[in-house]
C-alpha positions in Angstrom: -8.3 -21.4 12.5 -6.5 -20.5 9.3 -3.6 -22.9 8.4 -3.7 -23.5 4.7 -1.6 -21.4 2.4 -3.3 -19.1 -0.1 -2.5 -18.2 -3.7 -2.7 -14.9 -5.4 -6.0 -13.2 -6.1 -6.6 -9.7 -7.3 -8.8 -8.6 -4.4 -7.4 -5.4 -2.8 -10.1 -4.6 -0.2 -10.5 -6.1 3.3 -13.4 -8.4 4.0 -13.3 -7.2 7.6 -13.0 -3.8 9.2 -10.0 -3.9 11.5 -7.4 -6.2 9.9 -6.8 -9.1 7.6 -3.8 -11.3 7.1 -2.8 -13.5 4.2 -0.1 -16.2 3.9 0.4 -16.8 0.2 2.7 -19.0 -1.9 2.8 -19.0 -5.7 5.0 -20.8 -8.1 3.9 -18.8 -11.2 2.6 -15.2 -11.0 2.4 -12.4 -13.5 3.2 -9.0 -12.3 0.5 -7.5 -10.1 -1.2 -4.4 -11.4 -0.3 -1.0 -9.9 -2.8 -0.5 -7.0 -3.4 1.1 -3.6 -5.3 0.6 -0.4 -7.2 2.7 2.2 -5.4 0.9 5.0 -1.8 0.1 6.0 0.0 -2.9 4.5 2.8 -4.8 6.2 4.5 -7.2 3.9 7.0 -9.9 5.0 8.9 -11.9 2.3 9.6 -15.5 3.1 11.0 -16.6 -0.3 11.2 -15.4 -3.9 13.1 -13.0 -6.1 11.0 -9.9 -6.3 11.3 -6.1 -6.8 8.7 -3.8 -5.2 7.8 -0.4 -6.5 6.2 2.0 -4.0 5.5 5.5 -5.3 8.3 5.2 -7.9 10.9 4.0 -5.4 12.3 0.7 -6.3 13.1 -1.8 -3.5 15.0 -5.1 -4.1 13.4 -7.3 -1.4 15.3 -10.1 0.3 13.7 -12.9 2.2 13.2 -11.7 5.7 12.6 -8.1 4.7 9.6 -6.1 5.8 7.8 -3.5 3.6 5.5 -0.8 5.0 2.9 0.6 2.6 0.8 3.6 3.6 -2.7 4.4 2.4 -2.7 6.3 -0.9 0.8 4.9 -1.9 0.5 3.3 -5.3 2.6 0.1 -5.4 3.3 -2.9 -7.4 5.4 -6.1 -7.2 7.5 -7.5 -10.0 8.6 -11.2 -10.0 12.2 -11.3 -11.2 12.6 -15.1 -11.2 9.5 -17.3 -11.2 11.6 -20.4 -10.7 11.8 -19.5 -7.0 8.5 -20.0 -5.0 7.1 -16.6 -4.1 5.9 -16.9 -0.5 4.9 -13.9 1.7 2.7 -12.8 4.6 0.6 -9.7 4.0 -1.0 -8.0 7.0 -3.6 -5.3 6.2 -4.5 -3.2 9.2 -6.8 -0.2 9.6 -5.3 3.0 11.0 -8.1 3.3 13.6 -7.2 -0.1 15.0 -3.6 0.9 15.5 -4.8 4.1 17.1 -7.0 2.2 19.5 -4.2 -0.2 20.4 -1.7 2.6 21.0 -1.1 4.5 24.3 -0.1 8.0 25.2 3.5 6.9 25.3 3.6 4.2 22.6 2.4 5.0 19.1 2.2 1.6 17.3 1.9 3.4 13.9 5.2 5.2 14.3 7.1 2.9 11.9 4.4 3.7 9.3 4.5 7.4 9.8 6.0 9.1 6.7 6.6 12.4 8.6 9.2 10.7 10.7 12.6 11.8 9.4 14.1 8.3 9.4 11.1 6.7 7.8 11.6 4.1 5.1 9.2 1.8 3.3 11.7 -1.1 3.7 13.0 -2.6 6.9 16.0 -4.9 6.5 15.5 -7.3 9.4 18.5 -8.5 11.3 18.9 -12.3 10.9 18.3 -13.0 14.6 14.8 -11.5 14.4 13.5 -13.0 11.1 12.2 -16.1 12.7 10.5 -14.1 15.5 8.6 -12.0 12.9 7.6 -15.0 10.9 6.3 -16.8 14.0 4.2 -13.8 15.0 2.9 -13.5 11.4 2.0 -17.2 11.5 0.4 -17.0 14.9 -1.7 -14.0 13.7 -2.7 -15.9 10.6 -3.7 -19.0 12.6 -5.8 -16.9 15.0 -7.3 -14.5 12.4 -10.6 -16.3 12.0 -10.9 -17.8 15.5 -14.3 -16.7 16.8 -14.0 -18.9 19.9 -13.3 -17.9 23.4 -10.5 -15.2 23.6 -10.0 -15.1 19.9 -10.3 -11.4 19.7 -7.9 -10.8 22.6 -5.3 -13.2 21.1 -5.5 -11.4 17.7 -5.1 -8.0 19.3 -2.3 -9.2 21.5 -0.3 -10.8 18.7 -0.6 -7.7 16.5 0.5 -5.5 19.3 3.6 -7.7 19.9 4.4 -7.6 16.1 4.0 -3.8 15.9 6.2 -3.2 19.0 8.9 -5.4 17.5 8.7 -3.7 14.1 8.9 -0.3 15.6 12.0 -1.3 17.7 13.7 -2.7 14.6 12.8 0.3 12.5 14.6 2.5 15.0 17.7 0.2 14.8 17.5 0.2 11.0 17.5 4.0 10.9 20.5 4.1 13.1 22.4 1.7 10.8 22.2 4.1 7.9 22.1 1.3 5.4 20.7 2.4 2.0 18.2 -0.2 0.8 16.2 1.7 -1.9 17.2 2.2 -5.4 15.3 5.1 -7.0 14.9 6.4 -10.5 15.5 10.1 -9.9 13.3 11.1 -12.9 10.4 8.8 -12.0 10.5 9.9 -8.3 10.5 13.6 -9.4 7.5 13.0 -11.7 5.6 11.2 -8.9 6.4 14.0 -6.4 5.2 16.5 -9.0 1.9 14.6 -9.6 1.3 14.3 -5.9 1.6 18.1 -5.6 -0.3 19.1 -8.7 -2.9 16.4 -9.2 -5.7 19.0 -9.1 -4.3 20.9 -12.0 -4.3 20.3 -15.8 -1.5 17.9 -16.4 -0.1 16.8 -19.8 2.9 14.7 -20.8 4.3 17.7 -22.7 4.0 20.0 -19.6 5.5 17.4 -17.2 8.4 16.6 -19.6 9.1 20.3 -19.9 9.2 20.7 -16.1 11.6 17.7 -15.9 13.8 19.1 -18.7 13.6 15.9 -20.7 11.8 14.8 -23.9 8.3 13.3 -23.5 9.5 10.2 -25.3 12.3 9.6 -22.8 10.0 10.4 -19.9 7.3 7.9 -21.2 9.9 5.2 -21.7 11.6 5.6 -18.3 8.3 5.9 -16.4 6.8 2.8 -18.0 10.1 0.9 -17.5 10.2 1.6 -13.8 6.5 1.7 -13.0 5.0 -0.8 -15.5 2.4 1.7 -16.5 2.1 5.0 -18.4 2.2 8.5 -17.0 -1.4 9.3 -17.9 -2.6 6.0 -16.3 -0.7 6.8 -13.1 -2.2 10.3 -12.9 -5.7 8.9 -13.3 -5.1 6.3 -10.6 -3.8 9.0 -8.2 -6.7 11.3 -8.9 -9.4 8.7 -8.3 -7.6 7.4 -5.3 -7.6 10.8 -3.7 -11.2 11.4 -4.9 -12.3 8.2 -3.2 -10.9 9.4 0.2 -12.5 12.8 -0.2 -15.9 11.2 -0.9 -15.5 8.9 2.1 -14.8 12.0 4.3 -18.1 13.6 3.2 -17.3 15.9 0.3 -19.7 16.1 -2.6 -19.0 14.4 -6.0 -19.5 17.7 -7.9 -16.9 19.4 -5.7 -14.5 16.4 -5.7 -14.0 16.0 -9.4 -12.9 19.7 -9.8 -10.4 19.5 -6.9 -8.9 16.3 -8.4 -8.1 17.7 -11.8 -10.9 16.3 -13.9 -12.3 18.7 -16.5 -15.8 17.4 -16.3 -18.0 15.0 -14.2 -18.4 12.6 -17.1 -14.7 12.0 -17.3 -14.5 11.6 -13.5 -17.4 9.2 -13.5 -15.8 7.0 -16.2 -12.4 6.9 -14.4 -13.9 6.3 -11.0 -16.1 3.5 -12.2 -13.3 1.8 -14.2 -11.2 1.8 -11.0 -13.8 0.8 -8.4 -16.7 -0.8 -10.2 -19.2 1.8 -9.0 -19.9 5.4 -9.8 -19.0 8.2 -7.3 -22.5 8.7 -6.0 -23.1 5.0 -5.7 -19.9 4.8 -3.7 -21.1 7.6 -1.4 -24.4 5.8 -0.9 -22.7 2.5 -0.1 -20.5 4.2 2.5 -23.4 5.8 4.2 -25.2 2.5 4.3 -22.2 0.8 6.0 -22.2 3.6 8.6 -25.9 3.1 9.3 -25.5 -0.7 9.6 -22.7 -0.2 12.1 -24.9 2.1 14.2 
Protein backbone atom coordinates (compact mmCIF):
# COMPACT_ATOMS: atom_id res chain seq x y z
CA UNK A 1 0.00 0.00 0.00
CA UNK A 2 1.17 3.52 -0.82
CA UNK A 3 2.97 5.26 2.06
CA UNK A 4 5.93 7.12 0.55
CA UNK A 5 5.48 10.79 -0.32
CA UNK A 6 5.81 11.73 -3.97
CA UNK A 7 7.34 14.78 -5.63
CA UNK A 8 6.12 16.84 -8.55
CA UNK A 9 5.89 15.35 -12.01
CA UNK A 10 4.21 16.93 -15.05
CA UNK A 11 1.83 14.01 -15.73
CA UNK A 12 -1.76 15.25 -15.96
CA UNK A 13 -3.58 12.04 -16.94
CA UNK A 14 -4.75 9.20 -14.72
CA UNK A 15 -3.04 5.83 -14.86
CA UNK A 16 -6.31 4.17 -13.86
CA UNK A 17 -9.89 4.73 -14.94
CA UNK A 18 -11.80 5.53 -11.75
CA UNK A 19 -9.58 7.53 -9.39
CA UNK A 20 -6.02 8.30 -8.43
CA UNK A 21 -4.57 10.01 -5.37
CA UNK A 22 -1.19 11.61 -4.86
CA UNK A 23 0.51 12.83 -1.69
CA UNK A 24 3.29 15.18 -2.73
CA UNK A 25 5.88 17.27 -0.94
CA UNK A 26 8.34 19.57 -2.70
CA UNK A 27 10.90 21.98 -1.29
CA UNK A 28 11.62 23.59 -4.65
CA UNK A 29 9.14 23.83 -7.48
CA UNK A 30 8.78 26.12 -10.46
CA UNK A 31 5.28 27.30 -11.32
CA UNK A 32 3.25 24.55 -12.98
CA UNK A 33 2.09 25.15 -16.53
CA UNK A 34 -1.54 26.08 -17.16
CA UNK A 35 -3.41 22.80 -17.70
CA UNK A 36 -6.73 20.96 -17.44
CA UNK A 37 -8.10 17.46 -16.86
CA UNK A 38 -10.97 15.33 -18.13
CA UNK A 39 -11.83 14.40 -14.55
CA UNK A 40 -12.52 16.14 -11.23
CA UNK A 41 -9.65 17.23 -9.00
CA UNK A 42 -9.93 17.65 -5.23
CA UNK A 43 -6.90 19.38 -3.77
CA UNK A 44 -6.04 19.61 -0.04
CA UNK A 45 -3.16 21.85 1.02
CA UNK A 46 -1.12 20.60 3.99
CA UNK A 47 1.59 23.27 3.96
CA UNK A 48 3.08 25.90 1.69
CA UNK A 49 2.52 29.44 0.48
CA UNK A 50 0.67 29.13 -2.81
CA UNK A 51 -1.81 30.91 -5.03
CA UNK A 52 -4.10 28.96 -7.34
CA UNK A 53 -5.61 30.30 -10.55
CA UNK A 54 -8.75 28.54 -11.81
CA UNK A 55 -10.30 29.99 -14.95
CA UNK A 56 -8.85 33.41 -14.09
CA UNK A 57 -10.13 33.46 -10.51
CA UNK A 58 -7.29 33.81 -8.06
CA UNK A 59 -7.39 31.87 -4.79
CA UNK A 60 -4.95 32.44 -1.93
CA UNK A 61 -4.87 28.98 -0.40
CA UNK A 62 -4.25 28.37 3.29
CA UNK A 63 -3.14 25.05 4.80
CA UNK A 64 -6.30 23.02 5.39
CA UNK A 65 -8.17 24.55 2.44
CA UNK A 66 -9.78 22.37 -0.23
CA UNK A 67 -10.01 23.29 -3.91
CA UNK A 68 -12.52 21.78 -6.34
CA UNK A 69 -11.48 21.76 -10.02
CA UNK A 70 -13.94 20.67 -12.70
CA UNK A 71 -13.18 19.09 -16.08
CA UNK A 72 -12.42 21.75 -18.71
CA UNK A 73 -11.33 24.32 -16.08
CA UNK A 74 -7.86 25.60 -16.92
CA UNK A 75 -5.86 26.01 -13.74
CA UNK A 76 -2.38 26.67 -12.45
CA UNK A 77 -0.51 26.90 -9.14
CA UNK A 78 1.96 29.64 -8.26
CA UNK A 79 4.49 29.08 -5.46
CA UNK A 80 4.79 32.34 -3.54
CA UNK A 81 7.47 31.30 -1.05
CA UNK A 82 9.62 28.28 -1.83
CA UNK A 83 11.18 28.40 1.64
CA UNK A 84 8.02 26.71 2.94
CA UNK A 85 7.67 23.00 2.03
CA UNK A 86 4.81 22.59 -0.43
CA UNK A 87 2.81 19.54 0.69
CA UNK A 88 -0.61 18.55 -0.65
CA UNK A 89 -2.98 15.69 -1.40
CA UNK A 90 -4.48 15.62 -4.88
CA UNK A 91 -7.42 13.31 -5.56
CA UNK A 92 -8.39 12.77 -9.20
CA UNK A 93 -11.78 11.15 -9.63
CA UNK A 94 -13.83 10.26 -12.68
CA UNK A 95 -17.36 11.64 -12.86
CA UNK A 96 -18.79 8.21 -13.68
CA UNK A 97 -17.37 6.84 -10.44
CA UNK A 98 -19.07 9.57 -8.41
CA UNK A 99 -22.32 8.90 -10.25
CA UNK A 100 -22.14 5.17 -9.50
CA UNK A 101 -21.48 5.88 -5.82
CA UNK A 102 -24.34 8.37 -5.50
CA UNK A 103 -27.95 7.50 -4.67
CA UNK A 104 -31.32 8.97 -5.59
CA UNK A 105 -31.17 11.18 -2.49
CA UNK A 106 -27.40 11.81 -2.20
CA UNK A 107 -25.46 13.30 -5.10
CA UNK A 108 -21.79 13.04 -4.13
CA UNK A 109 -20.80 15.40 -6.95
CA UNK A 110 -22.96 18.24 -5.60
CA UNK A 111 -19.98 20.18 -4.18
CA UNK A 112 -18.41 19.99 -7.65
CA UNK A 113 -21.50 21.18 -9.51
CA UNK A 114 -20.92 24.66 -10.96
CA UNK A 115 -24.65 25.10 -11.61
CA UNK A 116 -25.35 25.21 -7.86
CA UNK A 117 -25.86 28.86 -6.87
CA UNK A 118 -23.52 28.69 -3.87
CA UNK A 119 -20.74 26.85 -5.73
CA UNK A 120 -17.15 27.89 -5.11
CA UNK A 121 -13.86 26.37 -6.22
CA UNK A 122 -12.48 26.97 -2.73
CA UNK A 123 -13.63 25.45 0.53
CA UNK A 124 -12.27 27.06 3.68
CA UNK A 125 -12.39 24.14 6.10
CA UNK A 126 -13.23 24.82 9.77
CA UNK A 127 -10.26 23.99 11.97
CA UNK A 128 -12.05 21.13 13.74
CA UNK A 129 -12.45 19.24 10.42
CA UNK A 130 -8.97 19.70 8.92
CA UNK A 131 -7.45 16.67 10.61
CA UNK A 132 -10.45 14.53 9.64
CA UNK A 133 -10.04 15.43 5.96
CA UNK A 134 -6.31 14.81 6.10
CA UNK A 135 -6.84 11.40 7.73
CA UNK A 136 -9.36 10.39 5.06
CA UNK A 137 -7.00 11.54 2.31
CA UNK A 138 -4.16 9.61 3.93
CA UNK A 139 -6.28 6.47 4.31
CA UNK A 140 -7.32 6.66 0.65
CA UNK A 141 -3.68 7.11 -0.33
CA UNK A 142 -2.59 4.10 1.72
CA UNK A 143 -5.36 1.92 0.28
CA UNK A 144 -5.15 3.19 -3.31
CA UNK A 145 -2.95 0.40 -4.68
CA UNK A 146 -4.19 -2.36 -2.37
CA UNK A 147 -5.17 -5.25 -4.63
CA UNK A 148 -5.67 -7.63 -1.72
CA UNK A 149 -8.90 -8.80 -0.15
CA UNK A 150 -11.42 -5.97 0.23
CA UNK A 151 -9.13 -3.33 -1.23
CA UNK A 152 -11.70 -2.12 -3.74
CA UNK A 153 -14.42 -1.88 -1.08
CA UNK A 154 -12.13 0.05 1.29
CA UNK A 155 -11.20 2.51 -1.46
CA UNK A 156 -14.83 3.15 -2.43
CA UNK A 157 -15.92 3.42 1.21
CA UNK A 158 -13.22 5.95 2.11
CA UNK A 159 -13.90 8.09 -0.96
CA UNK A 160 -17.62 8.06 -0.16
CA UNK A 161 -16.89 9.21 3.41
CA UNK A 162 -14.67 12.01 2.12
CA UNK A 163 -17.24 13.20 -0.42
CA UNK A 164 -20.06 13.21 2.14
CA UNK A 165 -17.94 15.29 4.50
CA UNK A 166 -16.86 17.73 1.78
CA UNK A 167 -20.45 18.22 0.64
CA UNK A 168 -21.60 18.91 4.20
CA UNK A 169 -18.78 21.40 4.70
CA UNK A 170 -19.50 23.06 1.35
CA UNK A 171 -23.07 23.68 2.52
CA UNK A 172 -21.77 25.22 5.77
CA UNK A 173 -19.22 27.33 3.89
CA UNK A 174 -21.93 28.70 1.58
CA UNK A 175 -23.99 29.71 4.61
CA UNK A 176 -21.03 31.58 6.14
CA UNK A 177 -20.89 33.96 3.19
CA UNK A 178 -17.11 34.40 3.56
CA UNK A 179 -15.47 35.74 0.41
CA UNK A 180 -12.33 33.73 -0.31
CA UNK A 181 -11.59 34.43 -3.97
CA UNK A 182 -9.83 37.48 -5.32
CA UNK A 183 -10.56 38.01 -8.99
CA UNK A 184 -9.12 40.24 -11.66
CA UNK A 185 -12.32 41.59 -13.17
CA UNK A 186 -10.73 42.14 -16.56
CA UNK A 187 -9.19 38.66 -16.76
CA UNK A 188 -12.43 37.02 -15.58
CA UNK A 189 -14.38 38.92 -18.25
CA UNK A 190 -11.92 37.84 -20.95
CA UNK A 191 -12.13 34.19 -19.90
CA UNK A 192 -15.92 34.31 -19.79
CA UNK A 193 -15.88 35.83 -23.29
CA UNK A 194 -13.54 33.15 -24.64
CA UNK A 195 -15.67 30.40 -23.10
CA UNK A 196 -18.72 31.78 -24.92
CA UNK A 197 -17.04 32.59 -28.25
CA UNK A 198 -14.23 30.02 -28.63
CA UNK A 199 -15.80 28.81 -31.90
CA UNK A 200 -15.52 32.24 -33.51
CA UNK A 201 -12.59 34.18 -34.95
CA UNK A 202 -10.87 35.78 -31.94
CA UNK A 203 -8.09 38.34 -32.06
CA UNK A 204 -6.41 40.37 -29.34
CA UNK A 205 -7.58 43.58 -31.00
CA UNK A 206 -11.21 42.44 -31.07
CA UNK A 207 -11.20 41.20 -27.47
CA UNK A 208 -9.54 44.39 -26.21
CA UNK A 209 -12.21 46.43 -28.02
CA UNK A 210 -14.96 44.36 -26.39
CA UNK A 211 -13.35 44.93 -22.97
CA UNK A 212 -12.88 48.69 -23.60
CA UNK A 213 -9.13 48.56 -22.88
CA UNK A 214 -5.98 48.76 -24.97
CA UNK A 215 -4.56 45.48 -26.21
CA UNK A 216 -1.28 46.28 -24.44
CA UNK A 217 -3.01 46.65 -21.07
CA UNK A 218 -5.05 43.52 -21.73
CA UNK A 219 -1.96 41.48 -22.63
CA UNK A 220 -0.03 42.69 -19.57
CA UNK A 221 -2.87 42.09 -17.11
CA UNK A 222 -3.74 38.66 -18.53
CA UNK A 223 -0.15 37.42 -18.46
CA UNK A 224 0.36 38.83 -14.96
CA UNK A 225 -2.66 36.98 -13.57
CA UNK A 226 -2.62 33.83 -15.71
CA UNK A 227 1.07 33.34 -16.41
CA UNK A 228 0.37 32.92 -20.12
CA UNK A 229 -0.72 35.01 -23.10
CA UNK A 230 -4.28 35.50 -24.34
CA UNK A 231 -3.63 33.64 -27.61
CA UNK A 232 -2.07 30.68 -25.79
CA UNK A 233 -5.06 30.51 -23.46
CA UNK A 234 -7.50 30.56 -26.39
CA UNK A 235 -5.64 27.72 -28.11
CA UNK A 236 -5.62 25.63 -24.93
CA UNK A 237 -9.32 26.18 -24.43
CA UNK A 238 -10.09 25.24 -28.04
CA UNK A 239 -8.10 21.99 -28.09
CA UNK A 240 -9.47 21.10 -24.65
CA UNK A 241 -13.04 21.35 -25.90
CA UNK A 242 -12.08 19.66 -29.18
CA UNK A 243 -10.68 16.69 -27.29
CA UNK A 244 -13.94 16.20 -25.40
CA UNK A 245 -15.94 16.50 -28.63
CA UNK A 246 -13.73 13.87 -30.28
CA UNK A 247 -14.13 11.58 -27.27
CA UNK A 248 -17.92 11.90 -27.58
CA UNK A 249 -17.79 10.63 -31.18
CA UNK A 250 -17.70 13.78 -33.32
CA UNK A 251 -15.53 13.75 -36.44
CA UNK A 252 -12.23 15.70 -36.59
CA UNK A 253 -13.28 17.56 -39.75
CA UNK A 254 -16.39 18.83 -37.96
CA UNK A 255 -14.68 19.53 -34.64
CA UNK A 256 -11.99 21.91 -35.85
CA UNK A 257 -14.58 24.19 -37.45
CA UNK A 258 -16.75 24.26 -34.34
CA UNK A 259 -13.74 25.08 -32.17
CA UNK A 260 -12.65 28.17 -34.07
CA UNK A 261 -9.73 26.84 -36.11
CA UNK A 262 -9.51 28.27 -39.63
CA UNK A 263 -8.16 25.04 -41.14
CA UNK A 264 -7.41 21.43 -40.24
CA UNK A 265 -3.64 21.92 -40.43
CA UNK A 266 -3.72 24.55 -37.69
CA UNK A 267 -5.98 22.35 -35.59
CA UNK A 268 -3.68 19.37 -36.07
CA UNK A 269 -0.60 21.35 -34.99
CA UNK A 270 -2.30 22.77 -31.88
CA UNK A 271 -3.83 19.42 -30.85
CA UNK A 272 -0.57 17.53 -31.35
CA UNK A 273 1.42 20.13 -29.41
CA UNK A 274 -0.97 19.80 -26.47
CA UNK A 275 -1.58 16.03 -26.39
CA UNK A 276 1.32 14.46 -28.26
CA UNK A 277 -0.89 12.79 -30.88
CA UNK A 278 -3.00 14.05 -33.78
CA UNK A 279 -6.82 14.24 -33.60
CA UNK A 280 -7.39 11.10 -35.68
CA UNK A 281 -4.78 9.16 -33.72
CA UNK A 282 -6.52 10.25 -30.52
CA UNK A 283 -9.88 9.02 -31.83
CA UNK A 284 -8.32 5.68 -32.81
CA UNK A 285 -6.75 5.24 -29.36
CA UNK A 286 -10.07 6.06 -27.67
CA UNK A 287 -11.87 3.44 -29.73
CA UNK A 288 -9.18 0.87 -28.95
CA UNK A 289 -9.56 1.51 -25.20
CA UNK A 290 -13.32 1.00 -25.49
CA UNK A 291 -12.81 -2.27 -27.38
CA UNK A 292 -10.29 -3.49 -24.78
CA UNK A 293 -12.80 -2.78 -22.01
CA UNK A 294 -15.47 -4.79 -23.85
